[in-house]
N, C-alpha and C positions, 0 to 999 in steps of 0.2 A: 253716475256718468263718468265715464273713462277717460281720464284727461292727461294730455302731454304737457309734460315740464318743459320752460321755456328752452335750456339747451337740448330738450330734446328738437323741438321745431327747429333751431337753428342748425343743427347738425343735418334735418332734412335737406333744408333749405341748401345747405353747403352741398349735400350730396348730388342734388340735382341740377346744383348752376354746374359741378364738375365735370357727370357726365352731358352736359349741355353742350360743353365747353370743348371737351377733347370727344374724341371717337374712341378710343380706348383708355377710359378713365383708370387713373391709378386711386384708388379709395387709401385715404388715411389709415392706419393700421387699427383707430378709437373707432372710425364711420360704421364698420360693420356691425358694432354692437349697438349703437346708437340706432343704427336703421332698425336692427332686433327689436330696440326700446318701442320704435314710431310706429312697426307696423304691428305690433300686438297689441292684439284687440282682448276687451273686456271680457275675463269669464264667465260663463254662467254661474249665477252662486245660487248654491241650497238655502232654505230655511235657517237651516243650522249654522251654517257658514256665516265665519265674524270678517268684519272689514279690515282687520288687522295684518293678515297677508297682503292686501293689496295695498296697506300704506306702508309696509316695510320695502316691498317691492318698486314702491314710486320710487323711496329715498335713496334705494341702492341704486336706480336709476341713475338719480340725479347727481349720485357722488360719483358714478363710471361716467357720466357725461361732463363732471368736471375736472375729473381724474384725466379725460381724453380731452381737452379743451388747453388743458395746460400742457400737456404732454405736446400737443400739436403750434403751440406760440414759442416754447421753449426750444423745439427746434427751427421752429421758421429764423427767432432771434438766431440760434445757433449757425445756420447756415448766412445769415444775411452778414453774418460778422466774417464771412469769408474762411469760416475755421480751417478748410482743406482745399486747397487749389490742386487741379486733376486735369489729367488729358489722357488720351484714348489713341492708340497706335498700332498699326499691323506689324506684327514682326516677322521675319525673314523667315523664321523656319516652319510656322504653318497660319492658316488661315484666323488663329483667335484673335483677340483684342488684346491688351494689355495694357492696364489702367494703371498709369503712377500717379503719385498725389505728393504734396508738402503739407503740415502743418503751418501756414499764418501767422494766426496764433502764436502755438509755440516758438515761431521764428521770432516775433517781435518781443515776448514776454523773453526770451533766450537772450537777446542781444543787448537789450534793455539791462537785465539783471547782471551778465558780464560787464557791463559798463560800468554798473554801478558798484561791483565791486574790486575793477580797476580803481576806479574813484576814492576809494576808500581810503588809500595811501597806508601810511602806519599805522592806520586807528584799525579798533575790529570792526566788523562787518555787523551794522546793525539791521539785527533780520526783521523785526518790523517796521523800517524805511524800504528795505529790500523788497518786502512785499508790496508795503505803499504803492511803490513805483512800480513797482510789476503791474501792478492791479489799474494802475494809472493809465500807464499806456497801453494795455490791453482793451481798456473801454475806450479808448481814444482813437486806437487801431479799428474796433468794432464800429466805433460813427462815422469811422472813414469809408470802410468800408461797404456800411449799409448806405450812405449817401452814393457811392459808386452805382451800387446794383438799382438805386431809385433813376439815377440820371441815365442808366442805359439799357433799360427794360425792354424797349424795340431791339437792343441790339443781342441782347442773352436771347430773347427769345427767336434769332435766327440760329445760333448757333448750339450744335450737339451738346457739347460737355457745359452749357448753361441754361437750358432751355425747360430745365426740370427744377431754376431756383425758386426759391418762392414765388416773386412777384411775375416774374414772366408766367407760369404754372396758375397764377391765383390765388394760393393759400395764403395770401397775405394781400390788402390793402396796400395802396401807395400812402396816403396818411398815418395807417397805422406804423407803417414802416419809417416814416419821415419822423414822427411821435420818439420813435426807439432810438432812433440814430441821434436826434436832440437829446434824449436824458443820459444816454450811454455816454455824449461827448462834453456834455456840460459836469454829469459828475465826474469822468476823468480829468478834466481839467482842474473840477475844484479840490478832485483828492490830491493831484500834484503842489495847487498850491498850497493845501493847509498843513500836510505833512511835511514835502520836503521845501520847496523853494520857489521863486517865481520865476527864475531862470527855467528849469524842465518845465514847470506848467506851459513858459510861453513857448520851448519848444515845441511842445505835446499840439498847442493850438494851431502853431503855426506849418505843423507838418499834418495835422487836419486840414487846413486851408489848401495847402499844396497838393494834397494828392486828390480831394475830392470836386475841388477849383479849377486848377491847372494840370493836374496828371490828367484826371480823366476826359477835358473834354480835348486834351491836345492827342490822345488815341486815336480821333477818327479826322484829326489833321494832318497830323507831320508823325515821320517816323521818330523824331529826337523824342517823342514820350519817353522813348523806354530810359533815355539818359536823365530826364525829368524824376522817373519812377527810381531809379538808384539812388537821387540823391533823399527820396522820402528814404528807403530805404536803409540807409546811412545814419538818420537822426536819432532813432531808438538808445542804440549804444552811449551819444554824445549827450542823449536825454538822460541815461542811468548816470555818468560819470558827472554832470549838472546838479542831479538829486542827491549825490551822496559828498560831494565837494561845496558845492555853492559856488562854481566856478571852470570857465573850461579854460583848460590848459594848452598847451601845444601838445603833450602826452595824449590827450583825452580825442586828438585825432586819427590817430593810430589805427584803432577799430573801425572808426566811420571811415576812413579810407580804404580800410579791405574791403568791408561789405560795398563800395561803391564800385569799386574795381572787379569783385568778384559777381555782384548783379550784373553785369553785362555778358559774360559767357553762360549765366544761368539764364536770364532771360533769354540772350540769342538763338540758345538751343530749344527754348518751351517755345518760341515762336517760328522755328522751322519746324518744329513736329507739332504744330497745331496751326501751318500757312493756310490750309484749305478753311480753317476752322476761322481763321481770324479773317479771311477774306469775306467770306458768308455774311460777318456780323460789323462789317465797316470799318476796322481796325486798320487804321496806317500803318503798317508793321515792315521792318526793314528787309523783312525774308519772303515780304509781299512782289518787291522790285528784287528780287535776285533769285531766280530760277534754280540757279546752279547750286546756289548754297557757298561760293566763295568768298563772295562780300561780308554774307553773316560771318563765315568762320572765320576770316582775317580781322573780324573787328572784336572777336571772343579772344582767338589767339595775341591781338596786340592789348588787352585789358590784363590777360594773363602776367603778360612781361613787367608791365604796371608793378603787381603785386612783388616783385623778387626784391626790391628794395626795401621793401615794408618791416622786415626782421631787421635788418640791418639797423635802420632807422628807431626800432623798439629800444635797441642794445645802445644805439652811440647818445638816445636821450635819458638813458637811465630807465626805462620802462620794465625792461627783461635782463635776462641773462646773456650770455653768450651760446646757451646752448638752443636759444630758441630761432639763433639765426641761420642753423643747421636746421632746423624741423618747417621753419617758415620756406626756405628755400626748395626742399626736397618736396614738400604738399605743393607748391607754386609751380614748381617744373612737373609734376606726376598732372594737374590738373592743365600744365600747357601744351603737355603731351597728346592727352586727348584732344585736346582744339586743335592742333595741327594737325593728328590724325584725317578727323571733319574736313578740315582746309582740304590735305589732298584728296580723300575721296568724296566729301559731300554727301554720303549716305545719310538715311534716318537712321540708321544702327549707328554709326559716328556719333550723331548729334545726340543719339539719347545717351553713348555711353558718357560725353561730353555731360550731359544733364544731372546723369549719377555721379560722377566724379565731382560734380560742384557741392551737391547736397552732401559729399561726405566730407569736403574741404572744411567748409564754414567751423562745424563743431569742431573740428579737430586742432581747428588755427585758433579757435578762443578759449580751448583747453591748453594749449599751448602756450598763450599768453598768461592763464590762471596760472599754470605751473611753475614758469620760469621768469613769473614776475621780482620786480626788485622793490624794494618797500623804501621810498623814497618820497620826503616828504617835500623837498627842494624843488618844483616845477615852478615856472613862471608863469601865471596867469593872465592870459587874454581878455578876458572879460569875468567880471566879477557880480556881485551879489551885490549889490548896496547894504553898508555897514560892515562886511567882513573883509579884514585886513591879512595881510602877510605875517606869520609865523616868525620869519625871520627878516631881516632889510638887507635890502642892495650889498650892500657892504661884504655880509658873511655868507650870501649866494654864491658869490663871487668869488670868496678864498675856501669855500667849502670844495671840499675833492668829491668829483663822482663815486657814489656809494655802489659795490660792486656786490653781487651775491658770492659767495665761496662755490668755485666751479664744481660740480657734482661728477662724482668717478663715472668713467664711460659704461661702467655695468649697472650704473643707476640708468643714466639715460635711455639704455636699451631696454633695462625689463621697466620701464615706464611707456616703451616707446608702443608698445600692443595695445594698451590700454591707457590713450589719452585722459582720460576723462581722472585718474587715479593720480594724486602726486608720487614724485619719484623719491624712493628712500635713501634715507642721507647714510652716509659709511665712514667713518669717522678710523681714522690711522692711529694706532695705539702710541 
């Protein structure tokens, strides 16, 4: 008697349910192989034939089904984590749709890692601590995004860019996604608590609650959700700094402030480009009450100007050298120029240019902080971990002069400008 394996029967039920739910079903990549196994009938056996080929065939089908099932759920977990955020829009030059996307997980890991490196001060970067910090932050972000999708299943099903996500498309159940979110969030918080410190773990847990249980419901209630979401995005670099230093100092606020003000033009451009999709999903975005785009562009432009002093503050507080003032000012004026162009014209093309400028701004700004940072241990803490103390007394801190890095020659800065991720070479006079 030819019997189907349990995984084969599961695949057949999954295929039938997907075909009944959608008029044009999109089969999971491995479902065709399993359907072929399900529909395979027992071949006639000759008297001389042995059952070994049948046994090996059934074993290979089980292995293929298990591999396909693992690939399916790994893809679902990856999409639940919102690894990529994308939008589609029509260009002005042809009728084809242009897809633009940003890697959310990479963004969170990069910002928390940058905060960790900045928070090390004069000490060498602990690579294992950096990896633990990035991994813990990534798992907490994956949990928050999964909870966000669980709460917004009905909304995502109405939007073109989200209707194919695992939950609206029925590729994974709500209890399964909830279990994944709980496990990922708890694992990330425990990793931060055991491998870094409780300040970093507390910031991660607070950010998860703020994103999933405050920002997510606000998206359907009031446009202020954009500003709450900006706070959520500004916490990862602060978490990285706390994981490295065990404290939150004034200097640790510079990169979070930059991320907060940067997210406003970034999200305003995205809201304008996807305003019809947001309207279909029932989200209360500022762009829905601004058909001309003037208010949206004005908010973006105002927050671009808020970023101008950050380079000077970073220099004045001893975090970077004076060269970062020039670099950050040029970067901020560049993104402000795209915001002003969007304010003047209010077209989709101008909003798309501002969106692309925002994508370029953040990595260059963070690279400038790392390249031009000044190694200074004397930072007045705002919040410390219990049991940690400052190495210098208040009298010593008041008498010590501000440490400054020797200014690089203009040719050194020019050589590093086209490649912001590479350190500027040092030039010594004979």
